[in-house]
N, C-alpha and C positions, 0 to 999 in steps of 0.2 A: 343472611346478615351481610352488612356492608362495612369494610374496614374503613377507618378514618384515623385521625391523629389529635392528640391534644396539645395544649399550648407548649408543652415540652417537646413536641416532635415525635412522641412515643405513639405507636399504633394502638388504636382502640377499635372496639367491635360494637356496631349498633345491632341490638337484638330486636327483632320485629316479630309481633305476633300477626296471626291471620287478620287481614283487613286493616291493620294499623298503618297510619300515614305519618311519617316522619318528616317534619318541615324544617326549614332553616338550617340544613346541613351545609356547611361551608367548606370549600377547599381552598387553600392557599398555596399556590405553586410558586416555587422558587424561581427567581428570575435568572435568565441564562446570560452569558457573556459573549463577548466577541475578541478575537485576536487578529490583528491585520498587520500588514506590512508590505514591502516591495522586494522582489527578487531580481538581482542584476548579475551580470557577469563580472569578472575581474577588471574590465575596462569601464564599468559603470553603465553598460547598456542594458536595458530591461530584457528579461528572458520571458518570453511568451510561452503559455502552456506548461510552465514548471508545475510539479505536483507538490501540494503542501498537505502534510499528514500530522495530525495531533497524535502523540504518543503518551502513554502512562506507564509508570513502573509497576511491574507485578513480580511476584515471587512464586516460582514453580519448583517444587522438590528442593527448596533452599537456595535456588539460584535466581538472581535477578535478571529480568529481561524487560524489554520494552514491548508493549502491546499496542497495536493500532486501536484508535478510538474513531467513532462515527464522525463524519464531518470533512472528510477529504475534499480539497478544491484545487482548481488550476488557476494560475495567473492570467490576467487578462492582457490586452495589447500593450498596456503600460508596465507590466510586470507586477501589478498590484493584485493582492489576494485579501479575502476577508473570511476568516472561519467564525460562523455564527452559531447560535443556540447551543453553545457550550455550557455544560454545568460547571459550577465553581470547582475549582480544583488545581493540581499541579500538572502542567502539560510540558512535555519535551516536543518541540515542534521541528519536523523534519522536512527539508526541501530538497528537491532533485528534479532532474529531467532526463528521462531515458530515451535514447535513440531507438527508432524502430529497428529490429534486428530480424525481420522476415526476409527471407531469401529474395534476392533481386532489389531490395531497397538501398539506395545509395545515399543515405542520410549521413550527416557529420556525427562525430563521436559524441557520446552522451556527456551531460554535466555530472559532476560529482554529487553524490547524496550526502548531505551533512545535516547535523543537529544544531540548532541555534545555541550559541551565536556563530561557531565556526568549528565544529568538532565532528570527526568521522565516527566517533563512538561515544558512548555515554560519558566516559571520562573526558572532562573538559567541556561538557555541554553545560547548559544553564536552564534549569526549569522555569517555565513562565507560570507564576501564580496568578490565578484568575479568581476574583471575588464575584459574588452573585451581582449580575447587572452591570458588571464593569466592561469597559472596552479597552484593551491593551493594544495601542498603536506603537508603531516604530519597531516591530519585530522583523527585521530586514536581514537579507542574505546576500552574499556575493559568492556565486558558485564558480569554481574553475572547471575547465572542461576536463573530463576524465579520460585517461587512455582506454581505447577500445580493443577488444580481444576477440578471438574467433574460436569456435569448436568444430573440429572436423573429424570424420571417421568413415568407416564402411559397415554397411549392413549385410549380414550374412545369415544364411538359413542354418539348420542343424548339420548339413553336410558341407559347410564352408562355402557354399555358392553364393554369389551376390544376389541381393534382393533389390531389383530396380523399382524406382517409383514409390518407394516406402516414404511416409511422411515422419519427419523427426520434429519434435516439439521440446523446447527448452523453457524451463521456468525456475524462478528462485527457489531455493530450498528453505522451507520453514515459513510460518506465518509472519508476515511483516519483513521478511528478509530483503535485502537490497540486491539489486540486479535488474534484469530486463527479461520479458518474455519474448520468444521468437521461434521461428521454425522454418522449415523448407523440405523439399522433396529430394530423395536421392536420385542419382542420374542412373543411366543404363547399366553402369558398373557397380551400382549400390553405394556410391561415395556421396557424402554430403559435406557442407561447409555452411555454418551459420555465423555471420559476422556482426560486428557492432554491439558486442556484449561487454558491459562494464566488469570490473573485477567482482568476484562474488562466488558463492556456493550455489550449484545448481542441480536439479533433477532433470534427466534427460529420458524421454520415452518416445517410442516409435509405433507407427500404425502401418502394418503390412497389408498391401492390397489383397483382396480375396481372389482366389483362382476363379477362372470362369465357371458360372453355374452357381456360385455361392453368393449369398446376400450379405454376409457379414464379414469383418476384417479383424485380424488378430492384433493385439496390442502387447508391448512389452516395454520395460523400463529397466 
């Protein structure tokens, strides 16, 4: 059998017998929409490679949260972006730019991640309502630079001895959480420092090099 829909949009089922040919089966696909705009800094200069993410409200165990939707894009050299192929619905548009926080990278501080029009959290944000086939232009942002922080520490084994050359990886905690990913290797004393991290909650994990003669490495978080 092949599922279809009637004029009311309710699913129906085509029941076929052996050898039967069903002709003139039509599918009507809903038109998708577009959300577009420009991302600038507080001085009005375009921000290149800012990340734009459509979000939608969901409720999990009675608590509201924003869930990322497919269609994330980056701004071009003029700071412009275009989210396309979006189904009709209500979207919370998130914009930001994260500095690279891999060890040894000397990039500038990241830009704040905000929700349209200029809110760090859902309270104060505004949903963009998109109809089928509609293009919503002018969903623009002005991003301030965010203060950057660092994470440092020391990796030790069970006996309290330093573990040199262990790799430390930092990633935002939770699906769709704000922050930046980064990492680096500990030095000979087992200490590490990962810079250029925006404020947020993070998971930290480490990979310990294998002793000579072993093919795998140990991981901890």
